[in-house]
N, C-alpha and C positions, 0 to 999 in steps of 0.2 A: 234858672234866674239867680238862685242863691250863689251858684258857682261864679257867675259873671260878676256879681256884686263883690264877692271875695277877691277876685282877680283885680277888679277896679280899685278896691281899697289897698291891696298890696302894691299895685303900681303907683298909687298916689303917695304911699308912705315910703317908697324906694328912695327918692331924693333925700328925704329926711334921714333915713338910715345910713345912706352913703355919706352924707354930711357929718353925721355923728362919728362914723368910723374914721373919716379923714381928720376930724378935729381931735380925736384921741390918738392919732398916729404919732409915734409908734407905741403900741402897748404890748409888744412881744419882740423877740430877737429878729434882727435883720440879717439877711444873708448876702454876702458878696461872692458871686461865682467868678473865680479867677481862671483865665483861659490857659494857664500853664501849670506845670507840676510845682509842688512845694520846693522851696529852697533857692530859687533864682531871684534875680533883681526885681522883676515885676511882682513876684510873690511877696518880697520884702516890702515893696511900696504899698501893696494892699494891706499888709498887716500893720504897718505904721499908721495908715489912715484908719483902719478898723479900731485900733487901740484908742485913738483920740476921739473918734466918733462915739465909741462906747462910753467914754467919760462925759461927753457933752450931752448925749441924748438919753441917758439913764436907762438905756436898753443895750444889751450886748449886740455887737456887730460881729458876725461870725464869717469866717473864710471857708469856702468850699473850693478846693482845687479840682479843676476838670480839664486836664490837658488832652491833646489829641486833635487831629484834623485841622491843624493850623488855627485853632480857636473855634472851629465850626461846631464842635460838640457842645462847648459851653454856651455859644451863642444860640444854638437851637433850643437848648434847655431853658434859657432865660426867655426866649421868644414865646415859648409855650407856657411859661409860668403865669400864675394868677397876677393880674396887674393891680395888686393891692398895696404896693410899697414895701414889700418884705423880701423881694428878690431883685438883685441888680447884677449887671454884668460889668466886671472890671477887666478891661481889655486894651490891647495896644493896636498898632497900625495895621496888623493883619486883618482886623475887622473891616477895614476899608479896601482890602485886596481880595480876600477869599471869594466873594461873589463873582468876580470877574475871571476866575481861574477854573470854573466848572461849567460844563454845558447845561447842567441843571443846578443852579446855585442853591446852597443849603439853607439860605435865609435871605430875606430882603432887608438890606441895611437901613432903608428909609422907613418902610411901612411896618416892620416888625419891632422897632425900638424907638424910644424917645431919648435924645441926648440929655444928660443931666449935668455933667461937669467935665471939663478938661482938667485932669488932676495934676499931671506933671508933664514936662518936656525935658529932654536931655540929649546931648550930642552923641553921635556915633563917630568913630575915628577910622580913617583909612590907613591901614598899615601893610607893609610889604616885608618880605624876607630881606634882612640887611645885607645878604651876600649879593643882591642885585646891584648893578652899577648905578642905578638911578638914585639921586640924592633928594629929589623933590618931585612933585606931581608932574610938572612940565617935562622933566627928564624921563619919567616913567612913561608918559604918553608917547614921547619920542621913541623910546625903546620898543613899545608895542607896535608902532608904525614901521620901525626898522625890521622887526622880527615878527611879522604877522603869523598868527596861528600857533605860536610857540608857548605862550604864557597862559596861566590858569588862575582862577579865583575860586575860593571856597565860600560856602554859606552853611547856615544851619538847616537848610531845606529849601525846596523849590517854592518860590513866591513869597518867602519870608522877608523880614525886615533887614536881613543881611544879604539878600539876593537883589531885591528891587532897586536899592540905591546904586548897586554896581551896574545894573542894566542902564540906569539913567546916566551914570558917569560915562559908560562906553558910548552911549548914543551921543552925548554932548561933545565927547572928545573924538568921535568918529574912529573908534578902535574896537578890536574884538579880543576877547579872552574866552577860554573854554571853562564852562561852569562845572565845578565838582561839589555836589551837595553832600553834606554830612548830617549826622543825627545830633545836631546841637552845635552851639558855638564853641564849646570846649574842644571837641575833636577837630574842628576846622582850625582853631587856633594852634593846636598841637601840630597839625599838618603843616601849617605855615612856618612855625619855628623849626620843624624838622626838614624843611626844604621841599616837601612834596607838592606844595602849591606856592603861588607867588604873591597873592594879595587876599585880604579879607577886609570887610567893613564890620566892625564889632562895637559893642558898647564901650564907652571910654573907661569906666571904672574897672572892668575885667582886664583891660590892657595896660593899666598904669604900671603894674609891676614889670611887665614885659618891656615896656618903653624905658623904664628906669634902668633895667638891666641890659639894654641894647639887644634884646632878643628879637625885636621888631624895629622897623623904621617907620616913623609917622610921615604920611604925605599930606594929611589935612583932616579937618573935622567937617561934619556934614551940616552943621548949623549955618544960618545965613551969614553970621559974623563969627569971629573968634570967640572962644569960650574962656571965661576966667578960670575954669578948672584945668586948662592946659594952654596958658596964654601965648606960649611961643609957637604953638602949632597954627599954621595958616588955615583959614577956611578954604574949602575946595573952590568956593566961588571966586577966590582971588585969582585962580587960574582959569576956571570955567564960569564966567559971569552968569548968574541966574541959578546956579546949582544950589539946592538945599534939600535936605531930608532929615528934619529933626525927628527924633523918636518921641513918642507921646503915649500916655496912658490916660484913659478916660472911663467914666461911669455912664452906663446906659440902663434905662428902665424898660420893661416890656411895654409895647404899645398899649394905649388906653389907660395907663397909670394916671390917676387924677393929677391935674396940673398943680394943685397946691402942694401935693406930696413931692412932686418933682422939684418945685421951687424951694420947698423947705430943705430937701436933701442937698440941693445945690448950695444953699446958704450955709448949711452945716459943714459941707466940705470946704467951702471958702474959709470959714472960721477955723477949721481944723488945720489946714495947710499953712495958715498965717500964724499959727501958734509958734512961738520961738523954739520950743522943744521939737516939734514936728519938722520945722524948717531945718533945724540943725541935723536931725536924723537923715533928712533927704540930701542935705549938702554933703554929708559924709559919704554918700554913694554917688555923688556927682550928678544930682538931679535938681532941676529947678521946679519949685512948687508953683502951681498956677491957680487953680480953683476958680474956673470961669462961671459965667451964667449959662443957663441952658441955651439961650439965643446965641451967645458967642460960640459955644461948642457946636451947635448945629451948623453955623456958617463954616467953621473950621472943618468939620467932618465932611460936609458936602464938597469942599475944596479938595480934601484928601481923596474922596471917591473919584473925582475927575482926574486927579493926578495919577492915581493907581491904574485907573482904566486905560489911560493913554499909554502908560509904560507897558502894561501887561499885554495889551493888544498889539502894540508895536513889536514887542519881543516874543510874541506868541507863547506866553507862559501858560501852560495848562497842567492840571493835576488829574485829569481824567480823559 
């Protein structure tokens, strides 16, 4: 009887204890688990955000890089973390693709996470080897149709954000190229410049130097409209209406994280990315700051899941 009474009292006090914990959040450092190794563009975006959040929230926001598995290792780690508001996943579009590329998905993108904020969006750029005779996307598509089976494209790996947009492009243009996966965008870019492959889709910032030095030729950007970061480059949609593949990075919390913590973190991110210093640092790497609400990000993410599922199934992209 005494044991039952003790349990009843503990259960009665639990909501009060949780409310107190949430009202004092954060009272210790927060960790952002980043799905890529240190040193790249996404890692830089995470560190810019973490710096500003640390200033705003009076608690350190730490970065833990956890690359591998196309982001699956980081995602599984966060999915299993305590939903107490001290562990978040900082991840890009692969998070909406990985589950569809495995017979046994490594995580459930809907039930294992809560969308917190769409942090940034930024364009990718379609570039080809300048020795090819095509001067624009329409001419390149015509070249592929004239010489079927001859041309190649590179990517940073199967099913990644440099692979899926090419599959979408080929589907919409009704053309084929042979996929040559590399271990990262750096090697695929080098192969393009060296003439071993014909096309890649890469981040705009890493390619600006190659564009300026005419080491590559721009066919278009993957955003819905032209980007002010490269205003003379057409959007792919100007040749293939409806085409768009904006890169994005967002923050997710483990499922069951208290709603008030999710909303507070989202509000802090929105405040951070609207800060002039933060916006300037993002602009320098050709990134548009967003800082959405959880509801806006949830809607966006579900659209991304449907988009990726359609392409992956149609192209039969599998990693196991």
